[in-house]
C-alpha atoms as one frame of an Amber mdcrd trajectory, in Angstrom:
protein
   1.480 -11.564  -7.728   0.764  -7.855  -7.586   1.701  -5.945  -4.431   0.956
  -2.558  -2.883   3.486  -0.230  -1.246   2.610   1.239   2.170   2.110   4.678
   0.560  -0.230   3.224  -2.087  -2.161   1.338   0.594  -2.820   4.573   2.481
  -3.767   6.444  -0.699  -6.149   3.722  -1.936  -7.750   3.334   1.499  -8.341
   7.101   1.680  -9.827   7.161  -1.841 -12.185   4.280  -1.072 -13.363   6.071
   2.076 -13.694   9.476   0.405 -15.748   8.075  -2.465 -18.009   6.110  -0.104
 -17.225   3.031  -2.181 -19.571   0.087  -2.023 -18.869  -2.786   0.336 -16.507
  -5.239  -1.339 -14.926  -2.683  -3.679 -11.504  -3.590  -5.022  -8.846  -2.201
  -7.341  -9.035  -3.620 -10.862  -5.806  -3.286 -12.831  -5.207  -4.243 -16.427
  -3.376  -3.610 -19.653  -4.646  -2.594 -23.082  -2.949  -1.749 -26.343  -2.139
   1.935 -26.743  -0.069   4.733 -25.295   3.233   5.943 -26.644   5.084   2.742
 -25.685   2.571   0.198 -27.011   0.745  -0.990 -23.865  -1.260   1.157 -21.499
  -2.057   0.601 -17.816  -5.665   0.640 -16.647  -6.876   1.013 -13.085 -10.298
   1.557 -11.528 -12.427   0.637  -8.544 -14.842  -2.215  -9.193 -17.220  -4.532
  -7.338 -17.884  -7.248  -9.925 -15.644 -10.234 -10.571 -15.347 -11.569 -14.132
 -14.554 -15.062 -15.345 -10.803 -15.613 -15.440  -9.977 -12.896 -12.891  -7.020
 -13.429 -10.590  -7.275 -12.003  -7.064  -4.408 -10.767  -4.898  -4.547  -9.137
  -1.510  -1.687  -7.154  -0.022  -1.740  -4.954   3.071  -5.539  -5.248   3.185
  -6.012  -4.010  -0.395  -7.761  -6.401  -2.786  -6.381  -6.274  -6.331  -8.079
  -8.019  -9.254  -6.540  -8.531 -12.695  -7.696 -10.433 -15.766  -5.517 -13.361
 -16.827  -4.267 -11.760 -20.058  -3.118  -8.606 -18.244  -1.459 -10.672 -15.528
   1.028 -11.938 -18.112   2.329  -8.347 -18.365   1.830  -7.284 -14.745   3.082
 -10.244 -12.702   5.495  -8.958 -10.048   4.282  -5.353 -10.334   4.032  -3.106
  -7.284   1.451  -0.340  -7.090   3.097   2.687  -5.506   2.069   6.232  -4.669
   4.191   9.197  -5.669   3.611  12.688  -4.342   6.620  14.388  -5.907   7.121
  17.345  -8.204   6.779  15.238 -11.365   3.157  14.532 -10.558   1.351  12.661
  -7.888  -0.783   9.582  -7.923  -0.584   5.837  -8.224   2.260   4.422 -10.296
   3.176   0.962 -11.547   6.603  -0.445 -10.735   6.610  -3.153 -13.386   9.688
  -5.426 -13.561   8.504  -6.772 -16.940   8.622  -3.388 -18.695  11.628  -2.947
 -20.947  10.620   0.574 -21.976   8.292   3.121 -20.410   7.076   6.518 -21.503
   8.034   9.575 -19.484   4.559   9.941 -17.985   4.589   6.337 -16.709   1.201
   5.471 -18.202   2.447   3.137 -20.940   5.160   0.552 -21.412   6.482  -2.187
 -23.682   7.917  -5.621 -22.981
């Protein structure tokens, strides 16, 4: 399961509204090789489901992840940070054993 914090829910909802996103838009999250720690997070708005996608909904936000990425992201919470170290969506991933300082990559 992938969850969304209340702050991330508000941020994502505002982004979807501001971008006049298409009906049925959702957040697609995934993982690809790269970054300074070995694996890199991916996130975008999407409207098309793909074979093998897993769907989660939390606090009214629909999150879609491919099966391979789910192996690395299961239990992750999407959060929003507005602090001095940067602001935006972050991944709180309990599976990560090492993360880079920018929070965009990790290893398991």
